[in-house]
N, C-alpha and C positions, 0 to 999 in steps of 0.2 A: 695746836700750833697756828692753825688758820685764824682762830678767834684772837689769839695774842697778836698776830701780825696785823690784823685789821685795825688795831689801836696804835700801831707804830706810825710815826711821822718823820720825814726827813727834814732836818733844819740846818741852818748855817750855810757855810760855803762862801762862794764869791769868786773863787778862782777855779780853773779847770780840774786840777788833781783832787783826789779824795783821801780821806783819812784811813787808808788801807791798813797801815801798820797798827793804828789804834784799834780797829775792828778785830784784827787777828789777835792782838794782845788780850782784848777783852774775852775772846773765845778761849784762849789759852788759860786764863785765870779763873774760868768757871769751876764750880765745885763738881768736877767729874767723879762719878763712882769708879773705884779702882778697877773693877772687872767689867765695866760697861763698854759697849761698842761706841767709840767716840768719833763723831762726824761733824765737820764744820762746812757750811755752805756759804761761800763769799759771793755776793752779787755786786758787780761793779760795772760802771760804764766809763770809767776813767782811770788813769794811771795813779800811782801813789805820789806823794810829795818826794822830791829829791831825785826823780828818775830823769826828767827832762825839764830844763829850766824855763822853757817857753811857757808863759802864762802861769807860772808857779809862784805864789806868794811866799813859799817856803822852799826855795831852790836847794837848800842844804839838807833837806829831809824833814822828817816828822818833827814838829815844833817841840814835842816833849821828849825827843831823843830816842824814840823806838825805831828799830830797824826791821822791816818786814822779812828780810832774808833770815836774820837770826831768829825771829819769832817762829817762822815756819819750821826751822830746824829743831827748835824746842818742841813744837807740836809733834813733829815726827818722833822725837825721843819719847814723848808721852803717848804715842800710838794714836794721835788724833789725825784722822784722814781729812784732807782738805779737798773739797770740790769747788772749783771756781766757775761761776756762771758769768760769762762775759756778754754784756749787752752790745750786740753788733748792729750796725757798723761802727759806732763811736770808738770802740775799744780795739778794733782790728790792728791798728798800728802797734799796740803793745800786747798783742795776743800771746806771743812767744814768752814774754816775761811772766804773764799769769799762768801759762802752761807750766813753766819751770817751778812756780810756787806749789802747784798741785802735785807735780811730779816728785818733788822732794819728800812729800808726805805719803806718796803712794796713791794719790787721788787722780782726778781727771779735770781737764778744762772742757767745759761744755758751752758752745755758743748759743745765745738765745735771741731770737728776733721777735718773739712774741711771748707775753707773760703767761699764756696758756700752757707753755711747756714747763713752767717752773715746778709744778707739783710732780710731774713725771721725773724730773731731774732729782728732786729730793727723795722721792720714794725709791727710785732706782738706785741711788747711792746708798740708802739705808739697807736695802735688800742685798746689795753686793757686799757691804761690809759685814753684815750679820752672817752671810754665807761663808765669807772668808774666815771669820772668827771661829765658826764651828769647825771648819777644816783644820785650823791651827790647833784647836783643842784636841781633836782626834789624833793628830800627828805630832803633838807637842814634844814627846820624849825623843822621837827621831830628829825633830828640828833642833832641839836643844843640843843634842849630841853632835849634829852636823855643824851647828853654829860655833860650838866650842872648837871644833877642828878647824873651821874656817878662820877663826880669830887667831889661832896658833900659827896658821900658815900666812897670816897677813892678807887674806883675800879681800878683794874690793867689794863694795856694796852690790855691784852688778853680779859678781860671782856668787855672793851669798843668795841673792834672789834666784839665780839659776839653780842653785842647789836645793832651795826650798821647792821650786817648781818640779825638780826631778823627784823629790820625795812624794809630792802629790801625784805625779804621773805614775810612779811605781806602785802606788796604792789604788790607781784608777779613781782618784778623787777629783770631783769637779765642783766648781763654785758658780753661783749665779753672777752674771756680769752685766752691768748697765750698758745698754746699747747706746753708743755714741756715734751719731751719724757723721760727726766731724772727722773721726778717725783717730789714729795714734798721736801721741805727743811728738811734736816736730823734733828733728835732729838738732836744731839750733837750741831749743829749750832743754833737751835732754843732755846733750853733749857739751854745751857751752854755758848757757845761763845758769843751769842748776849747779854748776861747779863753783860759782861765785860765793865768797864767804860773807860778804856784806853788801850794803847798798852802794858804797863807794866803788867797789870793784864792779858791781853790776852796772852802775852809771857809766863807768869808763868803757866797759865792754859793749854795752848796748848802744852807746853813742857812735861807735864805729860800725855798727850793724844796721841801724835804722836808716831808711832812705831820707835824704835831705829834701 
């Protein structure tokens, strides 16, 4: 991975926002092996097109029509976990937005003030997901049974997650977890932004929350 990244170059641009939707869509369409542990690390120092019109050459969103909210929901459906590495301080204003993207897939937002931390973020994310996959395999029968029951009862995603955690707790099962010095996902990202169905709704909600 290190050798491959050394040959990558950033090109294009001109305005402040980045092609976040395009990057996520490219990751979604990769030829993932069916049973593989799927992890995507998004590194960004700017918001996506269509979130804030100031300085945006494409204020209506991605020029090819991709919607990052819809893309990450597809990623979640395919069990692709997204870790967002936010280059701070440039991205601080939109931190909660990127937190919500990671939260939707079960991943984390990690702030980065120096590139020296990048390897730790990637390795930490990989270890966490592999550990979780092993736990899921060991408890799969119990999880499947509980999820069928939850679906029949119309349980929320939060309730389903609690039930899975209860299964792990009852079996005294523990997973490795990446240490994130920034802490938990903000309540704004978790309870508000992550509920948006698309960028139009996100844009409307976030415009009322961002400081002017």
